[in-house]
C-alpha positions as CSV (number, residue, x, y, z in Angstrom):
1,M,0.2,1.3,43.0
2,A,1.4,4.8,42.8
3,L,4.3,3.5,45.0
4,L,5.7,0.9,43.1
5,R,8.2,1.3,40.7
6,R,6.7,0.6,37.2
7,D,8.8,-2.7,36.5
8,E,6.7,-4.1,39.4
9,W,3.5,-3.4,38.1
10,E,3.3,-3.2,34.3
11,D,3.1,-7.1,33.7
12,L,0.5,-7.1,36.4
13,V,-2.0,-4.9,34.6
14,D,-1.0,-5.9,30.8
15,D,-2.2,-9.1,31.1
16,I,-5.3,-8.6,33.4
17,D,-8.1,-11.6,32.1
18,W,-10.9,-13.2,33.4
19,T,-13.0,-16.6,33.3
20,P,-16.4,-15.9,31.5
21,T,-19.5,-16.8,33.6
22,Y,-22.4,-15.6,31.5
23,V,-21.3,-17.3,28.3
24,D,-18.4,-19.6,27.4
25,D,-15.4,-19.0,26.2
26,T,-16.3,-20.0,22.6
27,A,-19.0,-17.7,22.6
28,L,-17.0,-15.1,23.7
29,F,-14.3,-15.6,21.4
30,P,-16.3,-17.6,18.3
31,D,-13.6,-19.1,16.0
32,W,-14.4,-17.4,12.6
33,L,-13.5,-14.4,14.3
34,A,-11.0,-15.3,16.7
35,G,-9.3,-17.8,14.7
36,T,-7.0,-20.2,16.9
37,G,-8.0,-23.0,14.6
38,K,-5.5,-25.8,15.4
39,V,-3.8,-23.7,18.5
40,P,-4.8,-24.6,22.0
41,R,-6.7,-22.1,23.9
42,D,-4.7,-21.7,26.9
43,A,-1.4,-21.6,24.4
44,W,-2.2,-17.5,23.9
45,G,-1.2,-17.1,27.3
46,A,2.3,-16.8,26.2
47,W,1.4,-13.9,23.8
48,E,4.2,-11.0,25.2
49,V,5.4,-7.9,23.2
50,S,8.9,-6.7,24.4
51,Y,8.0,-2.7,24.1
52,K,4.9,-2.4,26.6
53,V,3.8,1.1,27.9
54,S,1.0,2.4,30.1
55,Y,-2.4,4.5,29.1
56,P,-0.7,7.7,30.9
57,D,2.6,6.8,29.5
58,Y,0.7,6.5,25.8
59,V,-1.1,9.7,26.1
60,A,1.7,12.2,27.5
61,I,4.1,10.8,24.6
62,Q,1.2,10.7,21.6
63,R,0.3,14.5,22.9
64,E,4.6,15.8,22.3
65,K,3.8,13.9,18.9
66,E,0.8,15.8,18.0
67,A,1.8,19.4,19.3
68,G,5.2,18.7,17.4
69,V,3.4,17.7,14.3
70,Y,0.6,20.7,14.3
71,A,3.2,23.2,15.1
72,V,4.8,22.9,11.7
73,K,2.0,22.6,10.3
74,A,0.8,26.3,11.3
75,A,4.3,27.8,10.9
76,L,4.8,26.3,7.4
77,G,0.8,27.2,6.8
78,R,2.1,30.8,6.5
79,S,4.9,30.4,4.4
80,S,5.4,29.9,0.5
81,V,7.2,26.8,0.7
82,F,5.1,24.4,-1.0
83,P,4.1,26.5,-4.6
84,K,8.0,26.1,-4.9
85,L,8.5,22.7,-4.7
86,A,9.3,20.2,-7.8
87,E,6.0,18.9,-9.8
88,G,7.0,15.6,-9.3
89,W,7.2,15.9,-5.7
90,K,3.7,17.5,-5.2
91,T,2.4,14.6,-7.6
92,I,3.6,12.1,-4.9
93,A,2.0,14.0,-2.0
94,K,-1.5,13.7,-3.8
95,A,-0.8,10.3,-4.9
96,H,0.1,9.4,-1.1
97,F,-2.8,11.2,0.7
98,G,-5.4,9.7,-1.7
99,A,-3.9,6.3,-1.2
100,V,-3.0,6.4,2.2
101,A,-4.9,8.5,4.9
102,L,-8.2,6.5,4.9
103,V,-6.3,2.9,4.7
104,E,-5.2,4.1,8.2
105,Y,-9.0,4.1,9.2
106,M,-9.6,0.7,8.2
107,G,-6.0,-0.4,9.9
108,M,-8.2,1.6,13.0
109,L,-10.8,-1.1,12.2
110,G,-8.8,-4.1,12.0
111,E,-7.2,-3.1,15.4
112,L,-10.2,-2.7,16.8
113,R,-11.0,-6.0,15.6
114,M,-8.1,-7.3,17.0
115,A,-9.0,-5.5,20.6
116,R,-12.0,-7.3,21.4
117,F,-11.1,-10.9,19.5
118,G,-7.7,-10.9,20.4
119,L,-7.0,-14.3,22.5
120,A,-4.8,-12.9,24.9
121,A,-5.2,-9.8,27.4
122,A,-1.9,-8.1,26.3
123,W,-3.0,-8.3,23.0
124,R,-5.7,-6.9,23.4
125,N,-4.4,-3.7,25.3
126,T,-1.3,-3.7,22.8
127,A,-4.2,-3.3,20.0
128,T,-6.5,-1.1,21.9
129,L,-3.8,1.6,21.6
130,G,-2.7,0.5,17.8
131,A,-6.6,1.6,17.4
132,L,-5.5,5.0,18.9
133,D,-2.3,5.3,16.2
134,E,-4.4,4.3,13.5
135,I,-7.3,7.3,13.9
136,R,-4.3,9.4,14.8
137,H,-2.7,9.1,11.4
138,T,-5.7,9.5,9.5
139,Q,-6.4,12.5,11.5
140,V,-3.2,14.1,11.0
141,Q,-3.1,13.1,7.3
142,L,-6.4,15.3,6.6
143,A,-5.6,18.0,8.6
144,V,-2.1,18.3,6.3
145,A,-3.7,17.5,3.1
146,H,-6.9,20.1,3.9
147,Q,-4.3,22.6,4.3
148,L,-3.2,22.2,0.7
149,L,-6.5,22.6,-0.9
150,A,-5.6,26.1,-1.3
151,E,-3.0,25.2,-3.2
152,D,-4.3,22.4,-5.8
153,P,-8.3,21.2,-5.4
154,Q,-6.5,17.0,-5.9
155,F,-5.8,17.0,-2.6
156,D,-9.5,16.9,-1.9
157,W,-8.7,13.7,-3.0
158,A,-7.0,12.4,0.4
159,H,-10.4,12.2,2.2
160,K,-12.5,11.9,-1.3
161,A,-10.8,8.8,-2.9
162,F,-12.0,5.9,-0.8
163,H,-15.3,7.1,-1.2
164,T,-15.5,6.6,-5.3
165,N,-15.0,4.1,-7.9
166,D,-11.4,5.3,-9.1
167,W,-9.8,2.2,-10.3
168,V,-6.4,2.7,-7.7
169,V,-8.8,2.6,-4.5
170,V,-11.0,-0.2,-6.1
171,A,-7.6,-2.4,-6.2
172,A,-6.9,-1.1,-2.7
173,R,-10.0,-2.0,-1.6
174,A,-10.6,-5.5,-3.1
175,V,-6.8,-6.4,-1.6
176,L,-7.0,-4.6,2.5
177,D,-11.1,-5.7,2.6
178,G,-9.4,-9.4,2.5
179,M,-6.7,-8.4,4.4
180,I,-8.3,-6.7,7.2
181,A,-12.3,-6.9,7.2
182,G,-12.5,-10.3,6.2
183,A,-9.8,-12.2,8.3
184,N,-10.2,-13.5,12.0
185,V,-7.6,-11.6,14.4
186,V,-4.8,-14.0,14.3
187,D,-4.4,-14.4,10.1
188,L,-5.2,-10.1,10.3
189,A,-2.3,-10.1,13.2
190,L,0.0,-11.9,10.7
191,Q,-1.2,-9.9,7.8
192,L,-1.7,-6.1,8.7
193,P,1.3,-5.2,11.5
194,F,3.7,-7.9,10.4
195,T,3.7,-8.0,7.0
196,L,2.1,-5.0,5.4
197,E,3.2,-2.5,8.6
198,T,6.6,-3.9,9.4
199,G,7.6,-5.0,5.8
200,F,6.0,-2.9,3.9
201,T,4.5,0.7,5.0
202,N,7.1,1.0,7.3
203,L,9.6,1.2,5.6
204,Q,8.0,3.6,2.9
205,F,7.4,6.1,5.7
206,V,11.2,5.7,6.8
207,A,12.1,6.4,2.6
208,L,9.5,9.1,2.5
209,A,10.4,11.4,5.2
210,A,14.2,11.1,4.2
211,D,12.9,12.2,0.1
212,A,10.6,15.1,1.3
213,L,13.8,16.3,3.7
214,D,15.8,16.2,0.4
215,V,13.2,18.1,-2.0
216,G,12.3,20.9,1.2
217,D,8.7,19.7,1.8
218,V,10.0,19.7,5.9
219,N,6.0,19.3,6.7
220,F,5.1,16.5,5.0
221,A,8.2,15.2,6.6
222,N,7.3,15.6,9.7
223,M,4.0,14.3,9.6
224,I,5.5,11.2,8.0
225,S,7.9,10.6,10.9
226,S,5.8,10.9,13.7
227,I,3.4,8.0,12.2
228,Q,6.4,6.0,11.5
229,T,7.2,6.2,15.2
230,D,3.9,4.8,16.3
231,E,3.9,1.9,13.3
232,A,6.9,0.6,14.5
233,R,5.4,0.1,18.1
234,H,1.9,-1.6,17.1
235,A,2.9,-3.4,14.5
236,Q,5.4,-6.0,17.0
237,Q,2.0,-7.5,17.5
238,G,2.7,-9.8,14.2
239,G,5.6,-11.4,16.0
240,P,4.4,-12.9,19.0
241,T,0.9,-13.8,17.1
242,L,3.2,-15.6,14.7
243,E,5.4,-17.8,16.6
244,I,2.3,-19.3,18.3
245,L,1.2,-20.1,15.4
246,L,3.9,-21.5,13.9
247,E,4.5,-23.8,16.9
248,H,0.7,-25.1,16.4
249,D,0.0,-24.8,12.5
250,P,3.1,-23.5,10.6
251,E,1.7,-24.0,6.9
252,R,-1.4,-21.8,7.7
253,A,1.3,-19.1,9.3
254,Q,3.0,-19.7,5.8
255,W,0.0,-19.1,3.5
256,A,-1.1,-16.0,5.1
257,V,2.2,-14.1,5.0
258,D,3.0,-15.6,1.6
259,K,-0.1,-14.3,-0.1
260,T,0.0,-10.9,2.0
261,F,3.5,-10.3,0.7
262,W,2.7,-10.8,-2.6
263,L,-0.6,-8.2,-3.0
264,S,1.6,-5.9,-0.9
265,A,4.6,-6.0,-3.4
266,R,2.1,-5.6,-6.1
267,L,0.2,-2.7,-4.3
268,F,3.4,-1.1,-3.3
269,A,4.7,-1.6,-7.3
270,A,1.9,0.4,-8.4
271,I,2.1,3.4,-6.1
272,T,5.7,3.9,-4.9
273,G,7.5,2.2,-7.5
274,P,6.9,5.0,-9.9
275,A,7.0,7.6,-7.3
276,M,10.5,6.9,-6.6
277,D,11.7,6.4,-10.4
278,Y,9.8,8.9,-12.3
279,Y,7.8,11.1,-10.1
280,T,11.0,12.0,-7.9
281,P,12.8,14.8,-9.8
282,L,16.6,13.3,-10.9
283,E,18.5,15.3,-8.9
284,H,17.1,13.9,-5.2
285,R,16.9,10.1,-6.0
286,R,18.3,8.4,-3.5
287,Q,18.2,5.0,-4.9
288,S,16.2,3.3,-7.5
289,Y,13.0,1.5,-6.5
290,R,15.1,-2.0,-7.0
291,A,17.4,-1.0,-5.1
292,F,15.5,0.4,-2.5
293,M,13.1,-3.6,-2.4
294,E,16.5,-5.4,-2.7
295,E,18.1,-3.7,0.5
296,W,14.8,-3.7,3.2
297,I,12.4,-6.3,1.9
298,V,14.7,-8.9,0.3
299,G,17.8,-8.6,2.8
300,Q,16.2,-7.2,5.8
301,F,12.3,-8.1,6.4
302,M,13.5,-11.5,4.6
303,R,16.1,-12.1,6.7
304,S,13.7,-11.6,9.6
305,L,11.0,-14.3,8.3
306,A,13.8,-16.8,8.4
307,D,14.5,-15.9,12.2
308,Y,10.8,-17.2,12.4
309,G,11.7,-20.2,10.5
310,L,9.5,-19.6,7.3
311,R,10.4,-20.4,4.1
312,K,11.1,-18.2,1.4
313,P,7.5,-17.4,-0.7
314,W,6.9,-20.3,-3.4
315,Y,6.8,-17.5,-5.8
316,W,10.3,-16.1,-5.1
317,N,11.9,-15.9,-8.2
318,E,9.0,-14.3,-9.9
319,F,9.1,-11.5,-7.2
320,L,12.6,-11.0,-7.7
321,E,12.2,-10.8,-11.7
322,G,9.4,-8.5,-11.1
323,L,11.4,-5.9,-9.6
324,D,12.7,-5.0,-12.8
325,I,9.3,-5.2,-14.7
326,W,6.4,-4.7,-12.8
327,H,6.5,-1.0,-12.1
328,H,7.7,0.0,-15.3
329,S,4.5,-1.4,-16.8
330,L,2.5,-0.1,-14.2
331,H,3.8,3.6,-14.7
332,L,3.3,3.2,-17.7
333,G,-0.4,2.1,-17.8
334,T,-1.1,5.2,-14.8
335,W,0.6,7.7,-17.3
336,F,-1.5,6.4,-20.1
337,W,-4.5,6.3,-18.2
338,R,-4.0,9.5,-16.4
339,Q,-7.7,11.0,-16.8
340,T,-8.4,8.1,-14.4
341,L,-5.8,9.3,-11.6
342,W,-6.4,12.4,-8.6
343,W,-3.0,13.1,-10.1
344,R,-0.5,14.8,-12.1
345,P,2.3,11.6,-13.1
346,P,4.8,13.0,-14.6
347,A,6.3,10.7,-17.6
348,G,10.0,10.3,-16.6
349,V,11.6,9.8,-19.3
350,S,13.6,13.2,-20.6
351,R,17.1,11.9,-22.1
352,A,18.8,12.1,-18.7
353,E,16.2,10.5,-16.5
354,R,16.1,7.9,-19.4
355,A,19.9,7.6,-18.6
356,W,19.1,7.0,-15.3
357,L,16.5,4.3,-15.9
358,A,19.2,2.5,-18.3
359,E,21.9,2.3,-15.5
360,R,19.9,0.9,-12.8
361,Y,17.5,-1.5,-15.3
362,P,19.5,-2.7,-17.6
363,R,16.6,-4.2,-20.0
364,W,14.5,-0.7,-20.0
365,E,15.0,0.8,-23.4
366,D,14.9,-2.3,-24.9
367,L,11.5,-3.2,-23.1
368,Y,10.0,0.5,-23.0
369,G,12.1,3.0,-24.7
370,P,10.4,1.7,-27.9
371,L,6.7,2.3,-26.7
372,W,7.5,5.7,-24.9
373,D,9.7,6.7,-28.4
374,V,5.7,6.0,-29.6
375,I,4.3,8.8,-27.1
376,I,7.3,11.0,-27.8
377,A,6.7,11.3,-31.7
378,N,2.9,11.6,-31.0
379,V,3.1,14.2,-28.5
380,N,5.7,16.3,-30.6
381,A,3.3,15.4,-33.5
382,N,0.3,17.1,-31.9
383,R,-1.2,13.9,-31.8
384,M,-2.1,14.1,-28.5
385,E,-5.9,12.1,-28.9
386,T,-3.3,9.1,-29.5
387,T,-1.8,9.9,-25.9
388,F,-5.1,9.1,-24.5
389,P,-7.0,5.4,-24.3
390,E,-10.5,4.3,-25.5
391,T,-11.5,2.0,-23.1
392,L,-9.9,0.1,-20.4
393,P,-7.2,-2.6,-20.0
394,W,-7.6,-5.4,-18.4
395,L,-7.5,-6.1,-15.1
396,C,-5.9,-8.8,-12.5
397,N,-9.1,-10.2,-10.3
398,T,-7.1,-10.8,-7.7
399,C,-5.1,-7.6,-7.2
400,H,-7.3,-5.7,-9.7
401,L,-4.3,-3.9,-11.1
402,P,-3.6,-3.7,-15.1
403,I,-2.2,-7.0,-16.4
404,T,1.1,-6.1,-17.6
405,T,3.3,-8.9,-17.2
406,Y,5.9,-9.0,-19.9
407,S,6.7,-12.5,-21.2
408,Q,8.9,-13.3,-24.2
409,S,6.8,-14.8,-27.3
410,P,8.6,-18.2,-28.2
411,Y,7.9,-17.5,-32.2
412,D,9.6,-14.2,-32.9
413,G,11.3,-13.5,-29.6
414,R,9.4,-10.3,-28.9
415,W,8.0,-9.4,-25.9
416,Q,3.9,-9.3,-25.1
417,V,1.7,-8.7,-22.1
418,R,0.7,-12.2,-20.9
419,T,-2.7,-12.9,-18.6
420,Y,-3.2,-16.2,-16.5
421,P,-6.6,-17.5,-16.9
422,L,-8.6,-19.4,-15.1
423,D,-12.3,-21.8,-15.6
424,Y,-14.5,-21.4,-12.7
425,G,-18.0,-22.3,-13.0
426,R,-19.1,-20.3,-15.9
427,S,-16.7,-17.4,-16.2
428,T,-13.0,-17.5,-17.3
429,Y,-11.0,-15.1,-14.8
430,H,-7.6,-13.6,-15.9
431,F,-4.7,-12.6,-13.8
432,C,-1.6,-11.0,-14.1
433,S,0.5,-13.8,-12.6
434,K,0.7,-17.3,-11.4
435,P,0.6,-16.1,-7.4
436,C,-2.3,-14.1,-7.8
437,R,-3.9,-16.8,-9.6
438,Q,-3.6,-19.1,-7.2
439,I,-4.5,-16.8,-4.2
440,W,-7.8,-16.1,-5.7
441,W,-8.2,-19.8,-6.0
442,Q,-7.2,-20.6,-2.3
443,D,-9.4,-17.3,-1.0
444,K,-12.1,-17.0,-3.3
445,D,-14.3,-15.8,-1.1
446,L,-12.2,-13.0,-0.2
447,F,-11.3,-11.6,-3.8
448,G,-14.7,-12.4,-5.2
449,V,-14.9,-8.6,-6.0
450,K,-15.4,-7.4,-9.6
451,T,-12.5,-5.6,-11.8
452,V,-13.8,-2.0,-12.9
453,T,-13.6,-3.4,-16.6
454,E,-15.6,-6.4,-15.7
455,R,-18.3,-3.7,-14.7
456,L,-17.6,-1.8,-17.8
457,V,-18.4,-4.9,-19.8
458,D,-21.6,-5.9,-18.0
459,G,-22.4,-2.6,-18.7
460,E,-22.9,-1.4,-15.1
461,I,-21.2,1.9,-16.6
462,Q,-22.7,4.1,-18.6
463,P,-22.5,5.0,-21.4
464,P,-19.9,2.4,-21.8
465,D,-16.7,4.7,-23.3
466,M,-14.2,6.7,-21.3
467,A,-16.2,9.9,-20.8
468,G,-18.4,7.3,-18.8
469,V,-15.6,5.6,-16.9
470,V,-13.9,9.2,-15.9
471,A,-17.8,10.4,-14.5
472,W,-18.3,7.0,-12.6
473,M,-15.1,6.8,-11.0
474,G,-16.1,10.2,-9.9
475,L,-13.0,12.1,-11.6
476,T,-14.0,15.7,-12.8
477,P,-12.3,18.4,-14.7
478,D,-10.4,20.4,-12.2
479,V,-8.7,16.8,-10.5
480,M,-8.7,14.5,-13.9
481,G,-4.8,13.8,-14.2
482,D,-3.0,15.1,-16.8
483,D,0.9,14.9,-17.6
484,G,2.8,16.8,-14.4
485,D,5.0,18.4,-16.6
486,A,3.0,19.7,-19.1
487,Y,4.7,17.8,-21.8
488,R,7.8,19.8,-22.0
489,W,10.0,16.5,-21.3
490,A,9.2,15.8,-25.3
491,E,10.6,19.1,-26.4
492,E,14.1,17.7,-26.5
493,Y,13.6,15.2,-28.8
494,R,12.3,17.0,-31.9
């Protein structure tokens, strides 16, 4: 084989399979894990990715990437770059590490499931390398975050966050467990590498790398760029899986993509939206979150869905309306409940920042200006106790994010928060939207985790007040969130 050109042996070694003799195929690939469903078993033989790599080549490429990342990390570790970065960018880094580093580890577990139960040999080979990618992504992000512990103890939450009951982490776990741990590998391929990674995380990493370079955080930019090059390769597992499923069971394919798209959009509205429109220093904001989503998600990703023959999701208009509202509401909520975060969220509402927001979101001043004006008045009057919560908000039973959906009252024309309830069994469940309610109803076995607020009401959190909540979430005074700018932004309103 060493005497052959690569293109002469590549297809052969990528598709080595066997016929089991000790057990039958259904025992080797049980449907509850493999998920072939209505697809004939032999149809999976057509599964193929366009970008292939042999293991020796993979190791050589990854070695070069690792050398580049750790060389930059070592060089910048001896410099004084990080302390000079804007507080808003430090906030983005802390939120990213805590919310993403161990999600990569969850992604590794998903890749290993596909490496074992993937219904084609080529798929299993691709997923094996994907698992190596994901464990590398976990390790490199934890290594960079660990280096920053000397600067700020909040970076400890890069590793700690997913071992706590913090509400942000509970929301991420609730969605990702249903997307990864509770899914068969066919649905998993559509949900993780295709929708979440290709549609959202891959694009976010591109934007994060560019923003990091703009603000001067070369270490973070180098790390994210190195990760993104892996994501673009192993994310291709979703495409061939989708093609085969669409041929035999198109409605199942449509549902898997639709529900994952919605839940991913909700999570990104909580993390990426505030980072782009509030945390990023004004002079470094390339575009608004809505413009970013319209370009990369509404434009490019949705075109790729159409190319596969998928319809727009049934909630499309509601998603588009949410681009103007969701992340602003979630930012206001996370800032108000800042004690429950492992980062320090800047309010991002100085006069100049409000002008920037109003220019890009024409309804911003009408919806959010009056609320922030109340907070500003209380800060300037030194009534700080009124800027902190006394209890928890009600959380959505599907995405586990605060219910902040604005709706216009038919009686007085004012905007108010709306919930979408559902009676089931002996309980009433509450949702932030009709899509979250529909997803829960159809996949309630995957999204049956109690929210943090329900745990408080049920007496699982003691004492049942904010001090008890913060302690239950694992937050201590040295890492508990507060305003990222020490409230200096309110002074110009005096």
